[in-house]
LUMLO-241442 format. One record per atom (N, C-alpha, C): residue number from 1; x, y, z; residue in one letter; atom name. Coordinates in steps of 0.02 Angstrom, whole numbers, plus 50000, padded with zeros to 5 digits. Example, Ala and Ser with C-alpha at 12.3 -4.5 7.8 and 13.67 -1.06 7.14 Angstrom:
! LUMLO-241442
DRENTOR   num      xx      yy      zz   residuo   atomo
DRENTOR     1   50660   49716   50390         A       N
DRENTOR     1   50615   49775   50390         A      CA
DRENTOR     1   50660   49835   50390         A       C
DRENTOR     2   50642   49888   50354         S       N
DRENTOR     2   50684   49947   50357         S      CA
DRENTOR     2   50645   50002   50394         S       C
END
This chain:
! LUMLO-241442
DRENTOR   num      xx      yy      zz   residuo   atomo
DRENTOR     1   49444   51747   50654         L       N
DRENTOR     1   49406   51792   50695         L      CA
DRENTOR     1   49414   51776   50769         L       C
DRENTOR     2   49408   51712   50786         L       N
DRENTOR     2   49416   51692   50856         L      CA
DRENTOR     2   49488   51700   50879         L       C
DRENTOR     3   49534   51684   50835         W       N
DRENTOR     3   49605   51692   50850         W      CA
DRENTOR     3   49622   51764   50864         W       C
DRENTOR     4   49598   51809   50822         G       N
DRENTOR     4   49610   51880   50831         G      CA
DRENTOR     4   49577   51907   50894         G       C
DRENTOR     5   49517   51882   50909         A       N
DRENTOR     5   49483   51904   50970         A      CA
DRENTOR     5   49522   51884   51032         A       C
DRENTOR     6   49551   51825   51032         S       N
DRENTOR     6   49589   51804   51090         S      CA
DRENTOR     6   49653   51845   51098         S       C
DRENTOR     7   49686   51861   51042         L       N
DRENTOR     7   49746   51903   51047         L      CA
DRENTOR     7   49729   51974   51069         L       C
DRENTOR     8   49674   52001   51045         I       N
DRENTOR     8   49653   52067   51067         I      CA
DRENTOR     8   49635   52067   51141         I       C
DRENTOR     9   49602   52013   51164         A       N
DRENTOR     9   49585   52008   51235         A      CA
DRENTOR     9   49648   52006   51279         A       C
DRENTOR    10   49700   51973   51256         I       N
DRENTOR    10   49763   51972   51293         I      CA
DRENTOR    10   49792   52043   51295         I       C
DRENTOR    11   49788   52079   51240         G       N
DRENTOR    11   49812   52147   51237         G      CA
DRENTOR    11   49773   52193   51282         G       C
DRENTOR    12   49707   52185   51285         I       N
DRENTOR    12   49666   52226   51329         I      CA
DRENTOR    12   49683   52212   51402         I       C
DRENTOR    13   49694   52149   51418         F       N
DRENTOR    13   49711   52131   51487         F      CA
DRENTOR    13   49777   52163   51508         F       C
DRENTOR    14   49827   52159   51465         T       N
DRENTOR    14   49892   52188   51483         T      CA
DRENTOR    14   49888   52264   51484         T       C
DRENTOR    15   49844   52292   51444         S       N
DRENTOR    15   49836   52365   51444         S      CA
DRENTOR    15   49804   52389   51509         S       C
DRENTOR    16   49760   52349   51538         T       N
DRENTOR    16   49729   52370   51602         T      CA
DRENTOR    16   49778   52362   51659         T       C
DRENTOR    17   49824   52315   51654         I       N
DRENTOR    17   49873   52305   51708         I      CA
DRENTOR    17   49925   52360   51709         I       C
DRENTOR    18   49947   52380   51651         S       N
DRENTOR    18   50003   52427   51645         S      CA
DRENTOR    18   49977   52498   51635         S       C
DRENTOR    19   50016   52546   51660         T       N
DRENTOR    19   50000   52616   51649         T      CA
DRENTOR    19   50037   52644   51589         T       C
DRENTOR    20   50085   52608   51565         N       N
DRENTOR    20   50126   52630   51508         N      CA
DRENTOR    20   50110   52585   51448         N       C
DRENTOR    21   50102   52616   51389         Q       N
DRENTOR    21   50085   52578   51329         Q      CA
DRENTOR    21   50141   52531   51306         Q       C
DRENTOR    22   50202   52553   51314         I       N
DRENTOR    22   50259   52511   51294         I      CA
DRENTOR    22   50263   52449   51338         I       C
DRENTOR    23   50253   52458   51403         N       N
DRENTOR    23   50253   52400   51448         N      CA
DRENTOR    23   50196   52353   51432         N       C
DRENTOR    24   50138   52380   51416         A       N
DRENTOR    24   50081   52338   51399         A      CA
DRENTOR    24   50096   52297   51336         A       C
DRENTOR    25   50127   52329   51286         F       N
DRENTOR    25   50145   52293   51225         F      CA
DRENTOR    25   50194   52237   51239         F       C
DRENTOR    26   50246   52252   51278         M       N
DRENTOR    26   50297   52202   51293         M      CA
DRENTOR    26   50267   52143   51333         M       C
DRENTOR    27   50224   52158   51380         F       N
DRENTOR    27   50193   52106   51421         F      CA
DRENTOR    27   50146   52063   51378         F       C
DRENTOR    28   50106   52094   51335         S       N
DRENTOR    28   50061   52055   51292         S      CA
DRENTOR    28   50101   52014   51242         S       C
DRENTOR    29   50156   52042   51216         F       N
DRENTOR    29   50199   52005   51171         F      CA
DRENTOR    29   50228   51944   51206         F       C
DRENTOR    30   50248   51952   51268         A       N
DRENTOR    30   50276   51896   51306         A      CA
DRENTOR    30   50224   51841   51319         A       C
DRENTOR    31   50163   51861   51336         I       N
DRENTOR    31   50110   51811   51348         I      CA
DRENTOR    31   50094   51773   51284         I       C
DRENTOR    32   50088   51809   51229         I       N
DRENTOR    32   50072   51777   51165         I      CA
DRENTOR    32   50129   51732   51143         I       C
DRENTOR    33   50191   51754   51154         L       N
DRENTOR    33   50249   51713   51137         L      CA
DRENTOR    33   50250   51648   51178         L       C
DRENTOR    34   50232   51652   51241         V       N
DRENTOR    34   50229   51591   51282         V      CA
DRENTOR    34   50177   51543   51255         V       C
DRENTOR    35   50118   51570   51236         F       N
DRENTOR    35   50066   51527   51207         F      CA
DRENTOR    35   50089   51494   51142         F       C
DRENTOR    36   50130   51529   51103         Y       N
DRENTOR    36   50156   51499   51041         Y      CA
DRENTOR    36   50212   51450   51055         Y       C
DRENTOR    37   50255   51465   51103         L       N
DRENTOR    37   50311   51421   51117         L      CA
DRENTOR    37   50290   51356   51151         L       C
DRENTOR    38   50231   51355   51181         L       N
DRENTOR    38   50207   51293   51212         L      CA
DRENTOR    38   50202   51237   51161         L       C
DRENTOR    39   50179   51252   51101         S       N
DRENTOR    39   50174   51201   51050         S      CA
DRENTOR    39   50242   51177   51028         S       C
DRENTOR    40   50288   51223   51019         F       N
DRENTOR    40   50356   51205   50999         F      CA
DRENTOR    40   50389   51161   51052         F       C
DRENTOR    41   50382   51181   51115         L       N
DRENTOR    41   50413   51142   51169         L      CA
DRENTOR    41   50381   51073   51177         L       C
DRENTOR    42   50316   51069   51167         S       N
DRENTOR    42   50283   51004   51175         S      CA
DRENTOR    42   50304   50955   51121         S       C
DRENTOR    43   50323   50981   51062         N       N
DRENTOR    43   50343   50937   51007         N      CA
DRENTOR    43   50417   50919   51010         N       C
DRENTOR    44   50459   50962   51036         T       N
DRENTOR    44   50531   50951   51034         T      CA
DRENTOR    44   50561   50925   51099         T       C
DRENTOR    45   50529   50937   51155         A       N
DRENTOR    45   50558   50916   51219         A      CA
DRENTOR    45   50540   50844   51232         A       C
DRENTOR    46   50586   50799   51217         S       N
DRENTOR    46   50572   50728   51225         S      CA
DRENTOR    46   50581   50705   51297         S       C
DRENTOR    47   50611   50747   51340         F       N
DRENTOR    47   50620   50728   51410         F      CA
DRENTOR    47   50558   50739   51451         F       C
DRENTOR    48   50508   50772   51424         L       N
DRENTOR    48   50446   50784   51462         L      CA
DRENTOR    48   50401   50723   51460         L       C
DRENTOR    49   50365   50711   51515         P       N
DRENTOR    49   50316   50656   51513         P      CA
DRENTOR    49   50261   50670   51461         P       C
DRENTOR    50   50228   50618   51440         V       N
DRENTOR    50   50178   50623   51388         V      CA
DRENTOR    50   50120   50667   51411         V       C
DRENTOR    51   50101   50663   51475         Q       N
DRENTOR    51   50045   50702   51500         Q      CA
DRENTOR    51   50061   50777   51499         Q       C
DRENTOR    52   50122   50795   51517         V       N
DRENTOR    52   50143   50866   51517         V      CA
DRENTOR    52   50145   50892   51446         V       C
DRENTOR    53   50170   50852   51401         S       N
DRENTOR    53   50173   50871   51331         S      CA
DRENTOR    53   50103   50881   51302         S       C
DRENTOR    54   50056   50838   51321         T       N
DRENTOR    54   49987   50845   51297         T      CA
DRENTOR    54   49955   50908   51324         T       C
DRENTOR    55   49965   50923   51387         V       N
DRENTOR    55   49937   50984   51417         V      CA
DRENTOR    55   49966   51046   51383         V       C
DRENTOR    56   50031   51045   51371         M       N
DRENTOR    56   50063   51102   51338         M      CA
DRENTOR    56   50036   51112   51267         M       C
DRENTOR    57   50025   51058   51232         R       N
DRENTOR    57   49998   51062   51164         R      CA
DRENTOR    57   49926   51088   51164         R       C
DRENTOR    58   49886   51067   51214         E       N
DRENTOR    58   49817   51090   51217         E      CA
DRENTOR    58   49811   51163   51239         E       C
DRENTOR    59   49860   51188   51276         L       N
DRENTOR    59   49860   51259   51296         L      CA
DRENTOR    59   49888   51305   51242         L       C
DRENTOR    60   49919   51277   51193         S       N
DRENTOR    60   49952   51316   51141         S      CA
DRENTOR    60   49902   51346   51092         S       C
DRENTOR    61   49917   51405   51068         L       N
DRENTOR    61   49876   51436   51016         L      CA
DRENTOR    61   49885   51403   50949         L       C
DRENTOR    62   49944   51376   50937         V       N
DRENTOR    62   49961   51350   50870         V      CA
DRENTOR    62   49922   51287   50853         V       C
DRENTOR    63   49914   51242   50901         S       N
DRENTOR    63   49880   51179   50885         S      CA
DRENTOR    63   49807   51191   50866         S       C
DRENTOR    64   49774   51238   50898         H       N
DRENTOR    64   49705   51254   50881         H      CA
DRENTOR    64   49702   51296   50817         H       C
DRENTOR    65   49752   51336   50806         Q       N
DRENTOR    65   49756   51378   50747         Q      CA
DRENTOR    65   49766   51335   50684         Q       C
DRENTOR    66   49807   51284   50689         D       N
DRENTOR    66   49820   51240   50632         D      CA
DRENTOR    66   49756   51206   50607         D       C
DRENTOR    67   49713   51186   50654         N       N
DRENTOR    67   49650   51155   50632         N      CA
DRENTOR    67   49607   51204   50593         N       C
DRENTOR    68   49605   51267   50614         F       N
DRENTOR    68   49566   51317   50578         F      CA
DRENTOR    68   49596   51328   50509         F       C
DRENTOR    69   49662   51332   50504         F       N
DRENTOR    69   49694   51345   50440         F      CA
DRENTOR    69   49686   51287   50392         F       C
DRENTOR    70   49677   51227   50418         N       N
DRENTOR    70   49665   51168   50376         N      CA
DRENTOR    70   49592   51160   50357         N       C
DRENTOR    71   49549   51205   50382         G       N
DRENTOR    71   49478   51202   50365         G      CA
DRENTOR    71   49438   51157   50410         G       C
DRENTOR    72   49467   51135   50466         V       N
DRENTOR    72   49432   51091   50512         V      CA
DRENTOR    72   49406   51135   50570         V       C
DRENTOR    73   49341   51137   50578         L       N
DRENTOR    73   49310   51176   50630         L      CA
DRENTOR    73   49280   51129   50682         L       C
DRENTOR    74   49313   51122   50739         T       N
DRENTOR    74   49289   51078   50791         T      CA
DRENTOR    74   49266   51119   50851         T       C
DRENTOR    75   49222   51090   50889         A       N
DRENTOR    75   49196   51124   50948         A      CA
DRENTOR    75   49250   51136   51000         A       C
DRENTOR    76   49299   51091   51003         K       N
DRENTOR    76   49353   51098   51051         K      CA
DRENTOR    76   49394   51161   51037         K       C
DRENTOR    77   49409   51173   50974         D       N
DRENTOR    77   49448   51232   50955         D      CA
DRENTOR    77   49409   51297   50965         D       C
DRENTOR    78   49345   51296   50947         V       N
DRENTOR    78   49303   51355   50958         V      CA
DRENTOR    78   49297   51370   51032         V       C
DRENTOR    79   49285   51319   51071         L       N
DRENTOR    79   49279   51328   51144         L      CA
DRENTOR    79   49344   51353   51174         L       C
DRENTOR    80   49400   51330   51149         Y       N
DRENTOR    80   49465   51354   51174         Y      CA
DRENTOR    80   49472   51429   51163         Y       C
DRENTOR    81   49459   51452   51103         Y       N
DRENTOR    81   49466   51523   51089         Y      CA
DRENTOR    81   49414   51565   51126         Y       C
DRENTOR    82   49354   51540   51134         V       N
DRENTOR    82   49303   51577   51172         V      CA
DRENTOR    82   49324   51581   51245         V       C
DRENTOR    83   49351   51527   51273         L       N
DRENTOR    83   49372   51528   51343         L      CA
DRENTOR    83   49433   51573   51354         L       C
DRENTOR    84   49481   51573   51308         V       N
DRENTOR    84   49539   51617   51314         V      CA
DRENTOR    84   49516   51689   51311         V       C
DRENTOR    85   49474   51705   51263         T       N
DRENTOR    85   49449   51774   51256         T      CA
DRENTOR    85   49409   51794   51317         T       C
DRENTOR    86   49364   51752   51338         G       N
DRENTOR    86   49322   51768   51396         G      CA
DRENTOR    86   49361   51775   51460         G       C
DRENTOR    87   49409   51731   51471         S       N
DRENTOR    87   49446   51734   51534         S      CA
DRENTOR    87   49491   51796   51537         S       C
DRENTOR    88   49522   51815   51482         F       N
DRENTOR    88   49564   51875   51482         F      CA
DRENTOR    88   49522   51938   51487         F       C
DRENTOR    89   49464   51940   51455         L       N
DRENTOR    89   49419   51997   51461         L      CA
DRENTOR    89   49390   52002   51531         L       C
DRENTOR    90   49373   51945   51561         F       N
DRENTOR    90   49348   51944   51629         F      CA
DRENTOR    90   49401   51970   51678         F       C
DRENTOR    91   49462   51946   51669         A       N
DRENTOR    91   49517   51969   51713         A      CA
DRENTOR    91   49530   52043   51704         A       C
DRENTOR    92   49525   52068   51643         A       N
DRENTOR    92   49535   52140   51631         A      CA
DRENTOR    92   49479   52180   51663         A       C
DRENTOR    93   49418   52156   51659         A       N
DRENTOR    93   49362   52192   51690         A      CA
DRENTOR    93   49368   52193   51765         A       C
DRENTOR    94   49389   52137   51795         R       N
DRENTOR    94   49397   52135   51868         R      CA
DRENTOR    94   49454   52180   51890         R       C
DRENTOR    95   49508   52181   51853         F       N
DRENTOR    95   49565   52223   51872         F      CA
DRENTOR    95   49547   52297   51864         F       C
DRENTOR    96   49511   52313   51810         F       N
DRENTOR    96   49491   52382   51798         F      CA
DRENTOR    96   49442   52405   51852         F       C
DRENTOR    97   49397   52361   51872         E       N
DRENTOR    97   49349   52378   51924         E      CA
DRENTOR    97   49383   52387   51992         E       C
DRENTOR    98   49431   52346   52007         S       N
DRENTOR    98   49467   52353   52071         S      CA
DRENTOR    98   49510   52416   52071         S       C
DRENTOR    99   49536   52435   52014         R       N
DRENTOR    99   49576   52497   52009         R      CA
DRENTOR    99   49531   52558   52017         R       C
DRENTOR   100   49469   52554   51995         R       N
DRENTOR   100   49423   52610   52000         R      CA
DRENTOR   100   49406   52626   52073         R       C
DRENTOR   101   49405   52576   52115         W       N
DRENTOR   101   49386   52586   52185         W      CA
DRENTOR   101   49444   52605   52230         W       C
DRENTOR   102   49504   52608   52202         R       N
DRENTOR   102   49562   52627   52243         R      CA
DRENTOR   102   49569   52701   52248         R       C
END
């Protein structure tokens, strides 16, 4: 539920930025793909410092998603999805409001 809410919030944000539905889909797909690839890059890129790898893993959707799929519900994972959802919805509301006044 939280995972889906965060993906929908990303889609709503890209929909408010773009005037074309196809562009909004492509942009939201790119953002979601970046969030998924962060986990892959943090695990396979051995040339990155440990701190950068840790930050990339914590920003990734996959690392928090894996805990949910394993049945582990931690406050860190819930807070991550709530913050991602809230920040993208907040950005969409601000962008929509600024577009209304133009």
